[in-house]
C-alpha positions in Angstrom: -31.7 156.6 236.0 -29.1 155.8 238.3 -30.9 152.9 239.7 -31.6 151.5 236.4 -27.8 151.9 235.3 -27.3 149.8 238.7 -29.5 147.3 237.4 -28.1 146.8 234.0 -24.6 146.6 235.4 -25.0 144.4 238.2 -27.5 141.1 238.2 -29.7 141.3 241.0 -28.7 138.9 244.0 -31.5 136.2 243.3 -29.1 135.3 239.7 -26.2 136.0 241.4 -25.6 132.0 243.0 -22.5 129.7 242.7 -18.9 130.5 242.0 -17.9 133.3 239.5 -17.4 132.8 236.0 -13.4 133.3 236.3 -13.6 130.5 238.8 -15.5 127.9 236.3 -13.3 128.9 233.6 -10.1 128.1 235.6 -11.8 124.7 237.1 -13.0 123.6 233.6 -9.5 124.5 232.4 -7.8 122.6 235.0 -10.0 119.7 234.4 -9.4 119.2 230.7 -5.7 119.6 231.3 -5.4 117.1 233.8 -7.8 114.7 231.6 -5.4 115.5 228.6 -2.1 114.6 230.6 -4.2 110.9 231.5 -5.4 110.4 228.5 -1.8 110.8 227.2 -0.1 109.2 229.6 -2.5 106.0 230.5 -5.1 106.5 227.5 -8.0 106.7 229.9 -10.2 108.5 226.8 -9.7 106.2 223.8 -12.7 104.2 224.1 -14.5 107.4 224.9 -13.4 109.1 221.7 -14.1 106.0 219.6 -17.6 106.3 220.7 -17.9 109.9 220.3 -16.5 109.6 216.7 -19.0 106.7 215.8 -21.6 108.9 217.2 -20.5 112.2 215.1 -19.4 110.1 211.8 -22.7 110.2 210.2 -23.2 114.1 211.4 -19.8 114.8 209.7 -20.5 113.0 206.5 -23.8 114.7 206.2 -21.9 118.1 206.8 -19.5 117.4 204.5 -21.6 115.8 201.6 -21.8 119.1 199.6 -17.6 119.6 199.5 -17.3 116.0 198.7 -20.2 116.3 195.6 -18.8 119.2 194.8 -14.7 117.8 194.9 -16.3 114.5 192.8 -17.9 116.7 190.4 -14.8 119.0 189.7 -12.5 116.1 189.6 -14.9 114.0 187.3 -14.9 116.8 184.5 -11.5 117.6 185.0 -10.6 113.6 184.2 -12.7 113.8 181.6 -11.2 116.7 179.6 -7.6 115.4 180.4 -8.5 112.1 179.1 -10.0 113.7 175.6 -6.8 115.9 175.2 -4.7 112.6 176.1 -6.7 110.5 173.6 -6.2 113.5 171.0 -2.6 113.3 171.6 -2.0 109.9 171.5 -3.9 110.0 168.2 -1.7 112.4 166.7 1.8 110.8 168.0 0.0 107.4 166.4 -0.9 109.0 162.9 2.9 110.7 163.0 4.3 107.4 163.9 2.5 105.6 161.1 3.7 108.1 158.9 7.3 107.5 159.6 7.0 103.9 159.5 5.4 103.8 156.0 8.4 106.2 154.9 11.0 103.7 156.4 9.3 101.2 154.2 9.2 103.4 151.3 13.3 103.8 151.9 14.1 100.6 152.6 12.1 99.2 149.1 13.6 102.2 147.3 17.3 101.1 149.2 16.7 97.4 147.9 15.8 98.5 144.5 19.0 100.6 143.9 21.0 97.8 145.1 19.5 95.5 142.8 20.0 98.0 139.6 24.0 98.2 140.9 24.0 94.6 140.9 22.8 94.6 137.7 25.3 96.8 136.0 28.4 94.9 137.7 26.4 91.7 136.0 26.2 93.1 132.7 29.8 94.6 132.7 28.5 97.9 131.6 28.1 101.6 132.8 24.7 102.6 133.9 23.4 105.7 135.5 20.4 105.7 138.2 17.9 108.2 137.1 14.6 109.2 139.1 11.2 109.4 137.4 10.1 113.1 137.5 7.1 113.1 135.5 4.6 110.3 134.2 2.1 111.2 130.9 -1.3 111.1 131.2 -2.3 109.8 127.9 -3.4 106.6 128.1 -2.3 105.5 124.7 1.5 107.2 124.9 3.8 105.3 127.6 6.3 107.6 128.3 8.0 109.0 131.3 10.2 111.6 131.8 13.5 111.3 134.0 15.6 114.0 135.7 18.7 113.0 133.9 19.8 114.4 130.1 22.3 114.8 127.8 24.7 116.9 130.2 24.9 113.3 132.1 25.7 111.6 128.4 22.1 110.2 128.2 21.5 109.9 124.5 18.5 108.7 122.1 18.2 105.0 121.7 19.8 103.9 125.1 17.9 101.1 126.9 16.3 101.8 130.4 15.7 98.9 132.9 15.1 98.0 136.5 16.2 95.2 138.6 13.7 92.9 136.9 14.3 93.7 133.2 13.5 95.9 130.1 11.6 98.9 130.9 11.7 101.0 127.4 14.3 103.2 125.5 15.2 106.7 125.7 13.8 108.6 122.8 14.2 112.0 123.3 16.6 114.2 125.1 17.3 117.7 126.7 20.2 119.1 128.7 18.6 118.0 132.1 15.9 115.5 131.7 15.2 112.9 129.2 11.8 111.0 127.6 11.8 107.4 128.0 9.5 105.7 126.1 8.1 102.5 127.6 8.1 99.2 126.5 4.3 98.9 126.3 3.8 102.0 124.0 2.2 101.0 120.8 5.4 102.2 118.9 7.7 100.6 120.7 9.1 97.0 119.3 12.0 94.4 121.1 13.9 91.8 119.3 13.6 88.9 121.7 14.4 85.4 122.3 12.5 82.5 123.8 14.6 80.9 126.7 13.2 77.5 126.7 13.9 76.8 122.7 15.7 80.1 121.7 12.8 81.1 119.4 13.3 84.3 117.8 10.5 87.0 117.7 9.5 90.7 118.2 7.7 92.1 120.9 5.3 95.1 120.5 3.7 97.2 122.8 -0.7 97.1 123.3 -0.3 100.4 124.3 -3.1 99.6 126.6 -3.6 97.3 130.1 0.1 97.1 130.2 0.3 94.4 127.9 2.6 93.2 125.0 1.8 91.4 121.6 4.2 88.8 119.6 2.7 89.2 116.3 4.0 87.1 113.0 4.5 83.8 115.0 3.0 80.7 112.4 0.2 78.9 114.3 2.8 76.0 114.8 5.6 78.0 116.7 6.9 76.0 119.6 5.6 78.4 122.3 3.4 78.0 125.4 2.1 80.0 128.2 4.6 80.6 131.1 7.6 80.9 128.6 10.0 83.9 129.2 11.4 86.2 126.4 14.6 88.1 126.9 16.3 90.4 124.3 17.9 88.9 121.7 20.5 91.6 121.3 20.8 91.6 117.2 19.0 95.1 117.1 22.2 96.8 118.6 20.0 98.9 121.3 19.7 96.1 124.1 22.2 93.9 125.6 21.3 90.2 124.8 19.8 88.5 128.2 17.6 91.2 129.5 14.3 90.0 130.8 11.5 91.2 128.7 8.1 89.5 129.4 6.3 86.3 130.1 3.6 84.7 127.7 0.4 85.1 129.2 -2.2 83.7 126.2 -1.9 82.1 123.2 -4.2 81.7 120.2 -3.3 79.5 117.8 -6.6 78.6 115.9 -6.2 77.1 112.5 -8.0 79.6 110.5 -5.7 82.3 111.7 -2.6 82.8 109.6 -0.3 83.8 112.4 -0.7 83.1 116.4 -2.3 86.0 118.4 -0.1 85.5 121.6 0.1 88.7 124.5 2.8 88.7 127.4 3.2 90.7 130.6 6.2 92.6 131.0 8.6 91.3 133.7 10.0 94.5 134.5 7.7 97.2 136.9 7.4 99.0 134.1 4.7 101.6 136.0 6.2 100.5 139.2 9.4 101.9 140.4 10.8 105.7 141.0 14.6 105.3 140.1 15.5 103.4 137.0 18.8 102.9 135.4 20.1 103.8 131.7 22.4 101.8 130.3 25.0 104.8 129.1 27.3 102.4 127.4 26.1 101.5 124.0 26.2 97.8 122.9 26.9 99.1 119.2 30.1 100.9 120.0 31.7 97.6 121.9 32.3 95.7 119.1 36.1 94.1 118.8 38.2 95.8 116.5 40.0 94.2 113.7 43.2 94.9 111.3 42.0 96.6 108.2 44.2 96.5 104.8 45.2 99.8 105.4 46.7 99.2 108.9 44.1 101.0 110.8 42.0 99.7 113.7 38.2 99.7 112.8 35.5 98.3 114.5 34.3 94.8 113.0 30.8 96.1 112.7 32.5 99.1 110.6 34.7 96.8 108.8 32.2 94.1 107.6 29.8 97.1 106.4 32.8 98.4 104.4 33.1 94.9 102.6 29.4 95.5 101.5 29.4 96.2 97.6 26.2 97.8 96.1 22.9 96.9 97.4 24.0 96.6 100.8 25.0 92.8 100.1 28.2 91.2 100.8 31.0 91.1 97.8 
């Protein structure tokens, strides 16, 4: 047993040749240190390093290929997810900006329309109230809308309603906080008009459908042409004179007809705008006052009426 332990602890003399391990370690350490110093000072081993790097480069690439492939796959899928998220964010931002741009265009158009309404009020030298359309009737035969001002705002039945282009309709019913406006295209509406070109008087009626107007009771030889513009005559005491009403569209003056068949298109945006204007100063209240026989100041219309005799005829 003791002999076997000695054999295991120390190699036999046959294998115990050359310097010891400690000496070899010290030698190679000094050799490495000298090589490092020589390479640092004189760059003797640069070419050796280049050759060794060139030789082991393929081996290094082969060894690192699994890691490189994993990193490439991870970056690819991460980039795909990031691009998808960025694309969704950009689409959302584009939709928001488009909505904002559309709202901006709408606000700009409404602002220009309101400026035009104020300009009409100044041009007519009358008082007006800007109203907003809050409801539109769904019955195709009754062309009516509801606005957000009523009797509390001095809106009364019979007052004309206009937009920046011309006549829209007339107030027909009023509540304290809203009013019903019958559009001029309604079949129950009629407006006395004058032809701008030659002063021909006529009456325009709503057709009830298609947004058209009709001009009945004109003889077939009446001097009226396509494209002629019709404006309010003011003789009904409801609409101020000179408001644009319609443009003649079609004329049928067949000899077999007793009257011409004439259709016209409204000039105003009857069903287009959100804001309209109610002319709160009724023309019938603005007649000049005259001196009566008893010394009282009375409107000219009242004075003329009081001078009529029986049957409504002047004395």
